[in-house]
N, C-alpha and C positions, 0 to 999 in steps of 0.2 A: 504493500500500500504506500510506501514512502512516508517521509515526514518533512514538511515544509515549515520553515521558521523565519519570523522577522524579529530581530532583537533591536530594541531601541538602545540609545547610548547608556541610559541608566539601568537597562535590563541586565539580569544576571542569570546565566545558565550554569548550574553546577556541573563539574566534570563527570560525576556519576550519571547525570541525566544524559549527557552527550554519549557516554558509553552505552547506556541503555538504548538510546536512539540508534546507535551503530549496530548493537546486537540484534535489534529488530529489523534493521535495514542495512545489510552488510555488503551491498553491491556498489559502494562508493559514496563519497561525501564531497560536497563542494560548497563554497561560499563566495560572496562578492560584496564589496563595499566601496564607497568613494573615499579616497585618501584626502589629505589636507590640501592637495592641489586640484581637487575635484577630478581626479583620474580614477576610473573604475578599476579596482584590483580584483581579478578573478583567479581562484585557486581550486583545484580538484585533486582528490586523493583516492587511492585504493587501499591505503593502510591507515588505521586509526591513529597509530603512534605518530606518524608524520603529520596527520591532520591536527591533532590536539596541540602539538608543539607550535605549529605555524599559526593556528587560530589564536591561541593565548597571546602570542607575541603581537599579532596584528591588532587585536582589540586593545591591548595595552598601549600600543603606539598610536592608535586612532580612537581615542576615548569619546569623540563627538560623533562618530559615524554610526548610522543604522547599518545593520548587517543582515543579509538574506542568506540563509543556510538551507541545504537540502540533503537528506539522507535517502539513498536510493534502494528500493526493492524492485529488482528488474522484472518486468512483466512483458515488455515488448522491446525488440531490438537487441543488438549485441551487448555483451558485457564490455568493460573497459572504459577508458576516459571519454570516449566519444559520446556516450549517452548520460554522463553524469551532469546533473544540473549544478548551477544555474546556466542559462543560455543567453547569448547576446541577441537582442531583438534589433536594435539599431545603435548608432553611436551614443554612448552614455546611458543606455537603457538595457537592463537585464531582467530576467524573470525565472521563476521556478514553478513547478506544478505538482500537485498531489491528487491522484486519482487516475482514471483511465478515460481518455477522450475517444469514445467509440466511433465518432462520426468521421474521423480522418481515415485516409487510406492506410492499409496495412503495409508494413515494411519489415523485412527480415534484418535490415541493417540498423535503421533508425527507430528510436522509441516513438510512441504516439505523441509525446511532447515535442520531440524534434520535428516531426512531420507537421504538427500544428503550428509551430514557429515558422517553418520554412514556407508552408503553403498559405498561411493566413496572416499571422502577426507581422511578418517581415514585408508583406505586400500592402500593409496599411500606411497611411500618412504618418510621418514621424511624430506628429503631435496627437495621435489617436488616444494616448493615455489620459489626456486632459479633456477628452470629449465624452461626456456622460452618456450620450446616445450610443456611441460606438462601444463603450464599456458594458452597457446593458445588453447590447447585441452579443457581445462575447460571452457574457454570463449566461444568456439564454442558450447559446450554442453549446457550451460545455456542460450545462446542466448543474443542478444543485449539489450533486455528489462530488464535483470537482472543485478544487481550490487553486487559485493563482495568486502569486505575489510578485510585484514589480518593484524595482529600485533603480533610481537614476543618479546621475553624477551630482545633482543638486541636493542629494541626501534625502529625497522625498520617496515615500513608498506608497503603494496602492495594494489592496487585498480584495480579490474577487471572491465572493461567498465567505466573507470574513466571519459571519455568525456561525458557520459550520465548524469553525475552530474555536479556540479559547485563548484568552490572555491570562498570563500568570507572571507576576513580578516584572512587568513591562516587556514581556516576551510573548509573541503570538505563536501558537502551535496549531498546525492543521489537524492533529489528532493527539491521542494520549500515549503514543508509543515511546515517549521520553520518560514516562512514569513507570512503565512496566514492559516486559517482553511478552507479547501475546504468543501463545503456542497452540498448536492443534495436532491431534494424532489421528491417523487413519490406518488401522491394523498395525502393521509393523513399520509403516512409513512415518517419517517425522517431517513436519512442515513448519516453517517459521512464520512469525507475524500473523498467523491465523489464515493463511492463504494456501490453497492446495495446488496452485499453478506453478510453484517453484520449489525446488528442493533446498533444504537448509541443514547445516550451514553450507554456503557456497565456497568452493575452493577458489578464492580470488586470484592467487598466483597462477593456478592452472588455467583459469578462464582468461586471464590477461595474456598469458603466453600463447594461448590458442588464438586470441584476437589479433595479437601482434603478428603471428605467423601468417594469418589470413590476409592481413593488411599488406604485408611484404609481397605476398604472392599475387595479389590482385590490385596493387597500387596503380598499374598502368591502365587498369580498367575503371577504377572508381575515382581516383584523383580527389579524394575527399580529405579535408582536414579533420583529424580526430578530436579536435578541441571544439570547433564551432560547427562542424558538419558541412561547411560550404565547399564547393569544388574550386580547384585552383590548378594552374599549370606549373606552379612552382611550390613544392612542398619540402619541408625540412624535418629530419628526425632530431628532436630536441629532448634533453634530459629533464623529465618531470617526475618528482617523487621517486627518483632512482630508476625510472623506466624510460625507454625510448618511445616518444609519442610523435606521430607525424603531424606537423603543423603547417599552416599557411604563414606567410610572412607577417600578416597583421597580428595573428595570435601569438607568434613568437615575440613580436615587439611588445604586445600587451602584457605578456607574462614574464618578460625579461629572462627568458631561458637561454641556454647555451646550445648552439647548433652542433650536432654530431655529424650529420651528412645531409646533402641537398640533392633533390631530384627535380629535373625540369622535364615537362611533358610537351 
């Protein structure tokens, strides 16, 4: 089901609650915030230890920033950094999603959130977020069971279907998976977070290795950045969280990563 979070500057999330969020949603975690120069800082992780170290440092160095976080439980699309939220909508605007958007086309590569972003959000005018009519249309399209959170470089956030989540200590949570780890059993099978469409626990290292191998063997066919999902004729393998991630030049610049190798198509 994933967990989507908006943390205000005065908000506090205990480390144990972040651990519980990860245990319920172990397929990756990401967050984004505007720094003191109003530049959006986006980070994604497949290891909790790397995430918590970076997150604690960033909120300490940026005490006035709102932060959008997302813990992923994979239901659609590939594993790996490619489908870890948040996602860039336009320059200075990012978003995360909790739920399943059933109206978008199915993809074996991209999650429903990525497809929704590419096919709908990124085709809207840049100022759609300030238009209440457009936001209401988006809310009607995704349905009441889905929640969206947006954050821009001006440190302003918006939440779609906010009442379907809850506020606690100046932090908005899309569900209660930060409080406890929901579990479900079916015969001898074990399923995490109460959902029977995925096995738990997920072997993140194995899934990532498989994803990276597929990307290397199909890069001439897909030409997709694993960070933002967009196509590009120039991709670079960059070191992120100790792993090689295929990035476009824009994402490499945004994340300040170190290039390992470049590929031009």
